[in-house]
N, CA, C and O atoms as CSV, one atom per row, in Angstrom:
chain,resi,resn,atom,element,x,y,z
A,1,MET,N,N,-29.402,13.503,8.583
A,1,MET,CA,C,-29.909,12.516,9.537
A,1,MET,C,C,-29.327,12.734,10.916
A,1,MET,O,O,-30.066,12.666,11.899
A,2,VAL,N,N,-28.042,12.992,11.033
A,2,VAL,CA,C,-27.427,13.146,12.343
A,2,VAL,C,C,-28.041,14.366,13.045
A,2,VAL,O,O,-28.363,14.271,14.229
A,3,ARG,N,N,-28.213,15.484,12.379
A,3,ARG,CA,C,-28.821,16.660,13.008
A,3,ARG,C,C,-30.168,16.344,13.593
A,3,ARG,O,O,-30.460,16.729,14.725
A,4,GLU,N,N,-30.998,15.647,12.842
A,4,GLU,CA,C,-32.351,15.344,13.306
A,4,GLU,C,C,-32.304,14.376,14.485
A,4,GLU,O,O,-33.062,14.510,15.446
A,5,THR,N,N,-31.408,13.404,14.396
A,5,THR,CA,C,-31.321,12.417,15.478
A,5,THR,C,C,-30.834,13.051,16.742
A,5,THR,O,O,-31.363,12.758,17.814
A,6,THR,N,N,-29.816,13.936,16.661
A,6,THR,CA,C,-29.299,14.602,17.823
A,6,THR,C,C,-30.360,15.513,18.449
A,6,THR,O,O,-30.490,15.568,19.672
A,7,SER,N,N,-31.120,16.231,17.606
A,7,SER,CA,C,-32.144,17.139,18.182
A,7,SER,C,C,-33.241,16.347,18.857
A,7,SER,O,O,-33.930,16.894,19.718
A,8,ASP,N,N,-33.442,15.066,18.506
A,8,ASP,CA,C,-34.418,14.237,19.143
A,8,ASP,C,C,-33.866,13.602,20.439
A,8,ASP,O,O,-34.577,12.857,21.114
A,9,GLY,N,N,-32.584,13.903,20.787
A,9,GLY,CA,C,-32.031,13.433,22.055
A,9,GLY,C,C,-31.295,12.116,21.951
A,9,GLY,O,O,-30.899,11.579,22.986
A,10,ALA,N,N,-31.088,11.564,20.781
A,10,ALA,CA,C,-30.351,10.319,20.651
A,10,ALA,C,C,-28.855,10.502,20.981
A,10,ALA,O,O,-28.278,11.561,20.730
A,11,GLU,N,N,-28.263,9.485,21.528
A,11,GLU,CA,C,-26.819,9.553,21.832
A,11,GLU,C,C,-25.959,8.819,20.840
A,11,GLU,O,O,-24.742,9.000,20.807
A,12,GLN,N,N,-26.587,7.984,20.024
A,12,GLN,CA,C,-25.838,7.248,19.025
A,12,GLN,C,C,-26.779,6.822,17.865
A,12,GLN,O,O,-28.003,6.788,17.993
A,13,VAL,N,N,-26.132,6.508,16.746
A,13,VAL,CA,C,-26.864,5.926,15.613
A,13,VAL,C,C,-26.240,4.506,15.425
A,13,VAL,O,O,-25.021,4.336,15.418
A,14,ARG,N,N,-27.108,3.540,15.280
A,14,ARG,CA,C,-26.650,2.149,15.028
A,14,ARG,C,C,-27.039,1.778,13.592
A,14,ARG,O,O,-28.080,2.191,13.082
A,15,ALA,N,N,-26.157,0.977,12.953
A,15,ALA,CA,C,-26.431,0.494,11.667
A,15,ALA,C,C,-25.940,-0.966,11.587
A,15,ALA,O,O,-25.046,-1.347,12.343
A,16,ASP,N,N,-26.489,-1.761,10.715
A,16,ASP,CA,C,-25.928,-3.068,10.472
A,16,ASP,C,C,-25.744,-3.284,8.985
A,16,ASP,O,O,-26.447,-2.705,8.156
A,17,CYS,N,N,-24.801,-4.116,8.676
A,17,CYS,CA,C,-24.540,-4.384,7.266
A,17,CYS,C,C,-23.898,-5.800,7.123
A,17,CYS,O,O,-23.534,-6.446,8.106
A,18,TRP,N,N,-23.790,-6.214,5.919
A,18,TRP,CA,C,-23.205,-7.459,5.566
A,18,TRP,C,C,-21.754,-7.433,5.979
A,18,TRP,O,O,-21.066,-6.447,5.714
A,19,ALA,N,N,-21.256,-8.490,6.625
A,19,ALA,CA,C,-19.916,-8.479,7.182
A,19,ALA,C,C,-18.948,-9.277,6.349
A,19,ALA,O,O,-17.818,-9.478,6.793
A,20,ARG,N,N,-19.309,-9.750,5.168
A,20,ARG,CA,C,-18.416,-10.516,4.375
A,20,ARG,C,C,-17.948,-9.743,3.140
A,20,ARG,O,O,-18.042,-8.516,3.102
A,21,GLY,N,N,-17.457,-10.442,2.158
A,21,GLY,CA,C,-16.962,-9.805,0.967
A,21,GLY,C,C,-15.590,-9.250,1.149
A,21,GLY,O,O,-14.796,-9.778,1.927
A,22,ASP,N,N,-15.300,-8.199,0.446
A,22,ASP,CA,C,-13.898,-7.604,0.545
A,22,ASP,C,C,-13.739,-6.615,1.635
A,22,ASP,O,O,-12.662,-6.031,1.754
A,23,GLY,N,N,-14.747,-6.376,2.457
A,23,GLY,CA,C,-14.723,-5.438,3.598
A,23,GLY,C,C,-15.017,-3.997,3.174
A,23,GLY,O,O,-14.987,-3.089,4.005
A,24,GLY,N,N,-15.294,-3.789,1.912
A,24,GLY,CA,C,-15.609,-2.423,1.468
A,24,GLY,C,C,-16.730,-1.701,2.181
A,24,GLY,O,O,-16.627,-0.505,2.453
A,25,LEU,N,N,-17.778,-2.399,2.479
A,25,LEU,CA,C,-18.895,-1.807,3.142
A,25,LEU,C,C,-18.573,-1.409,4.582
A,25,LEU,O,O,-18.983,-0.353,5.064
A,26,LEU,N,N,-17.828,-2.285,5.251
A,26,LEU,CA,C,-17.392,-1.991,6.621
A,26,LEU,C,C,-16.480,-0.764,6.577
A,26,LEU,O,O,-16.628,0.135,7.405
A,27,ARG,N,N,-15.541,-0.709,5.629
A,27,ARG,CA,C,-14.583,0.430,5.531
A,27,ARG,C,C,-15.384,1.730,5.300
A,27,ARG,O,O,-15.037,2.769,5.862
A,28,TYR,N,N,-16.452,1.680,4.478
A,28,TYR,CA,C,-17.256,2.841,4.206
A,28,TYR,C,C,-17.871,3.400,5.477
A,28,TYR,O,O,-17.788,4.597,5.751
A,29,TYR,N,N,-18.498,2.502,6.258
A,29,TYR,CA,C,-19.073,2.943,7.539
A,29,TYR,C,C,-18.013,3.498,8.510
A,29,TYR,O,O,-18.238,4.493,9.199
A,30,GLU,N,N,-16.872,2.834,8.540
A,30,GLU,CA,C,-15.831,3.372,9.459
A,30,GLU,C,C,-15.334,4.710,8.986
A,30,GLU,O,O,-14.976,5.542,9.820
A,31,GLN,N,N,-15.289,4.975,7.661
A,31,GLN,CA,C,-14.855,6.296,7.189
A,31,GLN,C,C,-15.870,7.362,7.556
A,31,GLN,O,O,-15.534,8.544,7.643
A,32,GLN,N,N,-17.106,6.950,7.771
A,32,GLN,CA,C,-18.160,7.873,8.195
A,32,GLN,C,C,-18.177,8.121,9.706
A,32,GLN,O,O,-18.980,8.910,10.204
A,33,GLY,N,N,-17.263,7.425,10.444
A,33,GLY,CA,C,-17.197,7.633,11.895
A,33,GLY,C,C,-17.782,6.506,12.751
A,33,GLY,O,O,-17.732,6.567,13.979
A,34,PHE,N,N,-18.348,5.456,12.085
A,34,PHE,CA,C,-18.873,4.329,12.818
A,34,PHE,C,C,-17.803,3.446,13.320
A,34,PHE,O,O,-16.743,3.360,12.701
A,35,THR,N,N,-18.029,2.756,14.456
A,35,THR,CA,C,-17.083,1.724,14.937
A,35,THR,C,C,-17.833,0.394,15.029
A,35,THR,O,O,-19.038,0.357,15.280
A,36,GLN,N,N,-17.106,-0.672,14.823
A,36,GLN,CA,C,-17.744,-2.019,14.873
A,36,GLN,C,C,-18.063,-2.361,16.312
A,36,GLN,O,O,-17.228,-2.200,17.202
A,37,ALA,N,N,-19.289,-2.840,16.534
A,37,ALA,CA,C,-19.760,-3.193,17.860
A,37,ALA,C,C,-19.785,-4.721,18.062
A,37,ALA,O,O,-19.170,-5.242,18.992
A,38,GLU,N,N,-20.487,-5.409,17.196
A,38,GLU,CA,C,-20.535,-6.893,17.333
A,38,GLU,C,C,-20.947,-7.498,16.010
A,38,GLU,O,O,-21.622,-6.873,15.191
A,39,THR,N,N,-20.517,-8.739,15.827
A,39,THR,CA,C,-20.894,-9.529,14.655
A,39,THR,C,C,-22.037,-10.387,15.061
A,39,THR,O,O,-22.122,-10.826,16.208
A,40,PHE,N,N,-22.961,-10.645,14.092
A,40,PHE,CA,C,-24.083,-11.557,14.332
A,40,PHE,C,C,-24.329,-12.415,13.100
A,40,PHE,O,O,-23.827,-12.101,12.021
A,41,HIS,N,N,-25.078,-13.471,13.239
A,41,HIS,CA,C,-25.388,-14.365,12.161
A,41,HIS,C,C,-26.867,-14.672,12.096
A,41,HIS,O,O,-27.507,-14.910,13.121
A,42,VAL,N,N,-27.399,-14.666,10.913
A,42,VAL,CA,C,-28.785,-15.073,10.671
A,42,VAL,C,C,-28.689,-16.145,9.614
A,42,VAL,O,O,-28.539,-15.854,8.427
A,43,GLY,N,N,-28.777,-17.384,10.048
A,43,GLY,CA,C,-28.557,-18.490,9.175
A,43,GLY,C,C,-27.135,-18.465,8.696
A,43,GLY,O,O,-26.216,-18.497,9.515
A,44,THR,N,N,-26.915,-18.410,7.414
A,44,THR,CA,C,-25.600,-18.334,6.872
A,44,THR,C,C,-25.098,-16.888,6.578
A,44,THR,O,O,-23.985,-16.683,6.095
A,45,TRP,N,N,-25.969,-15.907,6.891
A,45,TRP,CA,C,-25.667,-14.518,6.658
A,45,TRP,C,C,-24.925,-13.952,7.820
A,45,TRP,O,O,-25.390,-14.052,8.956
A,46,SER,N,N,-23.757,-13.344,7.574
A,46,SER,CA,C,-22.989,-12.716,8.629
A,46,SER,C,C,-23.156,-11.239,8.603
A,46,SER,O,O,-22.966,-10.613,7.561
A,47,GLY,N,N,-23.503,-10.662,9.711
A,47,GLY,CA,C,-23.711,-9.192,9.781
A,47,GLY,C,C,-22.816,-8.544,10.758
A,47,GLY,O,O,-22.218,-9.225,11.592
A,48,GLN,N,N,-22.690,-7.222,10.694
A,48,GLN,CA,C,-21.872,-6.484,11.598
A,48,GLN,C,C,-22.733,-5.307,12.105
A,48,GLN,O,O,-23.309,-4.567,11.307
A,49,LEU,N,N,-22.814,-5.145,13.434
A,49,LEU,CA,C,-23.473,-3.998,14.039
A,49,LEU,C,C,-22.416,-2.903,14.211
A,49,LEU,O,O,-21.318,-3.157,14.706
A,50,LEU,N,N,-22.768,-1.679,13.792
A,50,LEU,CA,C,-21.857,-0.506,13.903
A,50,LEU,C,C,-22.522,0.571,14.701
A,50,LEU,O,O,-23.749,0.653,14.741
A,51,VAL,N,N,-21.730,1.399,15.339
A,51,VAL,CA,C,-22.253,2.419,16.223
A,51,VAL,C,C,-21.552,3.755,15.873
A,51,VAL,O,O,-20.333,3.788,15.703
A,52,LEU,N,N,-22.319,4.834,15.769
A,52,LEU,CA,C,-21.798,6.195,15.614
A,52,LEU,C,C,-22.242,7.028,16.827
A,52,LEU,O,O,-23.410,7.396,16.954
A,53,PRO,N,N,-21.252,7.321,17.735
A,53,PRO,CA,C,-21.620,8.197,18.889
A,53,PRO,C,C,-21.956,9.608,18.369
A,53,PRO,O,O,-21.339,10.101,17.425
A,54,LEU,N,N,-22.946,10.237,19.008
A,54,LEU,CA,C,-23.334,11.605,18.659
A,54,LEU,C,C,-23.008,12.562,19.763
A,54,LEU,O,O,-23.072,12.206,20.940
A,55,SER,N,N,-22.664,13.753,19.408
A,55,SER,CA,C,-22.446,14.818,20.361
A,55,SER,C,C,-23.735,15.640,20.463
A,55,SER,O,O,-24.368,15.919,19.445
A,56,PRO,N,N,-24.122,16.024,21.658
A,56,PRO,CA,C,-25.303,16.850,21.798
A,56,PRO,C,C,-25.111,18.171,21.048
A,56,PRO,O,O,-24.007,18.713,20.978
A,57,GLN,N,N,-26.234,18.679,20.482
A,57,GLN,CA,C,-26.170,19.981,19.774
A,57,GLN,C,C,-26.023,21.087,20.828
A,57,GLN,O,O,-26.635,21.015,21.893
A,58,SER,N,N,-25.232,22.080,20.537
A,58,SER,CA,C,-25.083,23.174,21.505
A,58,SER,C,C,-26.065,24.282,21.139
A,58,SER,O,O,-26.118,25.309,21.816
């Protein structure tokens, strides 16, 4: 996915996930290189926006 996204000129990949529980999902994304950007709420559902910066292909 990252290769295709970079070749299309994108500078970052954004993802969102559930921000509650034991934090395992957030840790997974962080282990993949994502950083937490902002928390949001939809009703009682708490979410976390994450960002993965991309390097241009050489």
